[in-house]
C-alpha positions as a Markdown table, in Angstrom:
| # | Residue | x | y | z |
|---|---|---|---|---|
| 1 | Met | 6.5 | -6.6 | 18.3 |
| 2 | Lys | 3.2 | -5.1 | 19.4 |
| 3 | Arg | 4.8 | -1.6 | 18.6 |
| 4 | Val | 5.9 | -2.7 | 15.1 |
| 5 | Phe | 2.4 | -4.1 | 14.3 |
| 6 | Leu | 0.7 | -0.9 | 15.7 |
| 7 | Ala | 3.0 | 1.1 | 13.5 |
| 8 | Leu | 1.9 | -1.0 | 10.5 |
| 9 | Leu | -1.7 | -0.4 | 11.2 |
| 10 | Ile | -1.2 | 3.3 | 11.4 |
| 11 | Val | 1.2 | 3.7 | 8.5 |
| 12 | Phe | -0.3 | 1.4 | 6.0 |
| 13 | Gly | -3.9 | 2.0 | 6.9 |
| 14 | Leu | -4.5 | -1.8 | 7.9 |
| 15 | Ala | -7.5 | -2.3 | 10.0 |
| 16 | Ser | -8.3 | -4.7 | 12.8 |
| 17 | Ala | -11.7 | -6.4 | 12.9 |
| 18 | Ala | -12.9 | -3.7 | 15.3 |
| 19 | Val | -11.6 | -0.7 | 13.1 |
| 20 | Ala | -12.9 | -2.4 | 10.1 |
| 21 | Gln | -16.5 | -2.4 | 11.5 |
| 22 | Arg | -16.3 | 1.4 | 12.1 |
| 23 | Thr | -14.5 | 2.3 | 8.8 |
| 24 | Pro | -15.6 | 0.6 | 5.6 |
| 25 | Pro | -12.8 | -0.2 | 3.3 |
| 26 | Ala | -12.2 | 2.1 | 0.3 |
| 27 | Pro | -14.0 | 0.6 | -2.7 |
| 28 | Cys | -12.3 | -0.4 | -5.9 |
| 29 | Gly | -12.4 | -3.0 | -8.6 |
| 30 | Pro | -15.0 | -4.1 | -11.1 |
| 31 | Lys | -18.1 | -2.1 | -11.7 |
| 32 | Ala | -20.4 | -4.9 | -10.1 |
| 33 | Asp | -18.4 | -4.3 | -6.8 |
| 34 | Leu | -19.2 | -0.6 | -6.6 |
| 35 | Ser | -22.3 | 1.4 | -5.7 |
| 36 | Ala | -24.3 | 3.0 | -8.4 |
| 37 | Glu | -22.8 | 6.3 | -7.4 |
| 38 | Leu | -19.2 | 5.1 | -7.9 |
| 39 | Ser | -19.6 | 2.6 | -10.8 |
| 40 | Asn | -20.5 | 5.3 | -13.5 |
| 41 | Asn | -17.7 | 5.0 | -16.1 |
| 42 | Val | -16.0 | 2.0 | -14.5 |
| 43 | Ala | -15.0 | -1.1 | -16.5 |
| 44 | Asp | -16.9 | -4.3 | -15.9 |
| 45 | Asp | -13.6 | -6.1 | -15.6 |
| 46 | Ser | -11.6 | -3.4 | -13.8 |
| 47 | Arg | -9.2 | -4.8 | -11.3 |
| 48 | Cys | -8.6 | -2.9 | -8.0 |
| 49 | Phe | -5.6 | -0.4 | -8.4 |
| 50 | Glu | -3.8 | 1.3 | -5.5 |
| 51 | Ile | -1.4 | 4.1 | -5.7 |
| 52 | Arg | 0.7 | 4.7 | -2.6 |
| 53 | Met | 2.9 | 7.8 | -2.0 |
| 54 | Tyr | 5.5 | 7.4 | 0.8 |
| 55 | Thr | 7.3 | 10.6 | 1.8 |
| 56 | Val | 10.1 | 10.4 | 4.3 |
| 57 | Asp | 9.0 | 12.0 | 7.6 |
| 58 | Lys | 12.2 | 13.9 | 8.4 |
| 59 | Asp | 10.7 | 15.2 | 11.5 |
| 60 | Arg | 10.5 | 11.7 | 13.1 |
| 61 | Ile | 14.0 | 10.5 | 12.1 |
| 62 | Gly | 15.9 | 9.6 | 15.3 |
| 63 | Thr | 12.9 | 9.3 | 17.4 |
| 64 | Gly | 12.7 | 5.8 | 18.9 |
| 65 | Asp | 14.1 | 3.3 | 16.4 |
| 66 | Leu | 13.2 | 5.4 | 13.4 |
| 67 | Val | 16.1 | 6.0 | 11.0 |
| 68 | Gly | 16.9 | 6.5 | 7.4 |
| 69 | Asp | 16.2 | 8.5 | 4.2 |
| 70 | Ile | 14.7 | 8.0 | 0.8 |
| 71 | Asp | 17.8 | 5.8 | -0.2 |
| 72 | Met | 17.0 | 3.4 | 2.6 |
| 73 | Leu | 13.4 | 3.3 | 1.8 |
| 74 | His | 14.2 | 2.4 | -1.9 |
| 75 | Gln | 16.7 | -0.2 | -0.6 |
| 76 | Arg | 13.9 | -1.8 | 1.5 |
| 77 | Phe | 11.7 | -2.0 | -1.6 |
| 78 | Arg | 14.7 | -3.1 | -3.8 |
| 79 | Glu | 15.8 | -5.8 | -1.3 |
| 80 | Glu | 12.5 | -7.6 | -0.4 |
| 81 | Glu | 9.5 | -5.6 | 0.0 |
| 82 | Leu | 8.1 | -6.0 | -3.5 |
| 83 | Ala | 8.9 | -9.6 | -3.3 |
| 84 | Ile | 6.9 | -10.1 | -0.1 |
| 85 | Phe | 3.9 | -8.3 | -1.7 |
| 86 | Glu | 4.2 | -10.4 | -4.8 |
| 87 | Lys | 4.4 | -13.6 | -2.6 |
| 88 | His | 1.0 | -12.8 | -1.2 |
| 89 | Gly | -0.6 | -12.1 | -4.6 |
| 90 | Ala | -0.2 | -8.4 | -5.2 |
| 91 | Glu | 0.9 | -7.3 | -8.8 |
| 92 | Ile | 3.4 | -4.6 | -8.7 |
| 93 | Leu | 2.7 | -2.3 | -11.8 |
| 94 | Gly | 5.6 | 0.2 | -11.0 |
| 95 | Val | 7.8 | 2.0 | -8.5 |
| 96 | Phe | 8.7 | 5.5 | -9.1 |
| 97 | Gln | 11.0 | 8.3 | -7.7 |
| 98 | Asp | 9.0 | 11.5 | -7.5 |
| 99 | Leu | 11.2 | 14.1 | -9.3 |
| 100 | Gly | 9.1 | 17.0 | -7.8 |
| 101 | Asn | 9.8 | 15.8 | -4.3 |
| 102 | Pro | 12.9 | 13.6 | -4.0 |
| 103 | Asp | 11.9 | 12.3 | -0.6 |
| 104 | Thr | 8.9 | 10.5 | -2.0 |
| 105 | Leu | 8.6 | 7.1 | -3.4 |
| 106 | Val | 5.4 | 6.3 | -5.5 |
| 107 | Trp | 4.3 | 2.9 | -6.3 |
| 108 | Met | 1.3 | 1.2 | -8.0 |
| 109 | Leu | -0.3 | -2.2 | -7.3 |
| 110 | Ala | -3.1 | -4.2 | -8.8 |
| 111 | Tyr | -5.4 | -6.8 | -7.2 |
| 112 | Arg | -8.3 | -8.8 | -8.6 |
| 113 | Asn | -10.7 | -6.9 | -6.4 |
| 114 | Arg | -11.1 | -5.2 | -3.0 |
| 115 | Ala | -11.4 | -8.5 | -1.1 |
| 116 | His | -8.2 | -9.7 | -2.7 |
| 117 | Arg | -6.4 | -6.5 | -1.7 |
| 118 | Thr | -7.5 | -7.1 | 1.9 |
| 119 | Glu | -6.2 | -10.7 | 1.7 |
| 120 | Val | -2.8 | -9.6 | 0.3 |
| 121 | Trp | -2.3 | -7.0 | 3.0 |
| 122 | Arg | -3.2 | -9.4 | 5.8 |
| 123 | Gly | -0.6 | -11.8 | 4.5 |
| 124 | Phe | 2.0 | -9.2 | 4.1 |
| 125 | Ala | 1.5 | -7.7 | 7.6 |
| 126 | Gln | 1.7 | -11.2 | 9.2 |
| 127 | Asp | 4.8 | -12.3 | 7.1 |
| 128 | Pro | 8.0 | -12.6 | 9.3 |
| 129 | Ala | 10.0 | -11.5 | 6.4 |
| 130 | Trp | 8.2 | -8.1 | 6.5 |
| 131 | Thr | 8.9 | -7.8 | 10.2 |
| 132 | Ala | 12.6 | -8.5 | 9.8 |
| 133 | Leu | 12.8 | -6.1 | 6.8 |
| 134 | Leu | 11.1 | -3.3 | 8.7 |
| 135 | Ala | 13.4 | -3.7 | 11.7 |
| 136 | Lys | 16.4 | -3.4 | 9.2 |
| 137 | Tyr | 15.0 | -0.4 | 7.4 |
| 138 | Asn | 12.6 | 1.4 | 9.8 |
| 139 | Val | 12.3 | 4.6 | 7.8 |
| 140 | Pro | 9.5 | 7.0 | 9.0 |
| 141 | Ile | 7.1 | 7.9 | 6.3 |
| 142 | Lys | 3.9 | 9.8 | 5.7 |
| 143 | Ala | 1.6 | 7.7 | 3.3 |
| 144 | Gln | -1.0 | 8.9 | 0.8 |
| 145 | Val | -3.2 | 6.1 | -0.7 |
| 146 | Phe | -5.5 | 6.3 | -3.7 |
| 147 | Met | -7.8 | 3.4 | -4.5 |
| 148 | Leu | -8.9 | 3.3 | -8.2 |
| 149 | Ser | -11.1 | 1.4 | -10.6 |
| 150 | Ala | -10.3 | 1.5 | -14.3 |
| 151 | Ser | -12.6 | 3.5 | -16.5 |
| 152 | Asp | -14.5 | 1.5 | -19.2 |
| 153 | Tyr | -12.3 | 3.0 | -21.9 |
| 154 | Ser | -8.9 | 2.6 | -20.0 |
| 155 | Pro | -6.3 | 0.5 | -21.8 |
| 156 | Leu | -5.1 | -0.7 | -18.4 |
| 157 | Lys | -7.8 | -2.8 | -16.5 |
């Protein structure tokens, strides 16, 4: 169990209280939540957006209990991962197959603000349904994460 949770911390960029103190969370959300340097051109009513790109790490398949491919990763999302995130308050805006790299799944989420994102991920990481799903579909991935705020002229806020 500790190993699974540690993997979650690494793969998904979650932070324990000690790590959070060393590394401030990526900013996102409404203009008022951002520093003057970051808030230029940001909408007053922007939500916090997150784009996540998961590429199957073929070099790690078969090490330990890591198995699978892009189809297994899509099945994990299809079966329950999105539902678990929604249960904890995330809004899923879309899930995509990267046609330039077929081993990559891209998805986009929205939260009320940065604090809400932290709350959603905490609930997700502690959900027994996620632990069971990860055990069933333990696909090794490399993750890229982009935190965004909508521009003041964006139709999506």
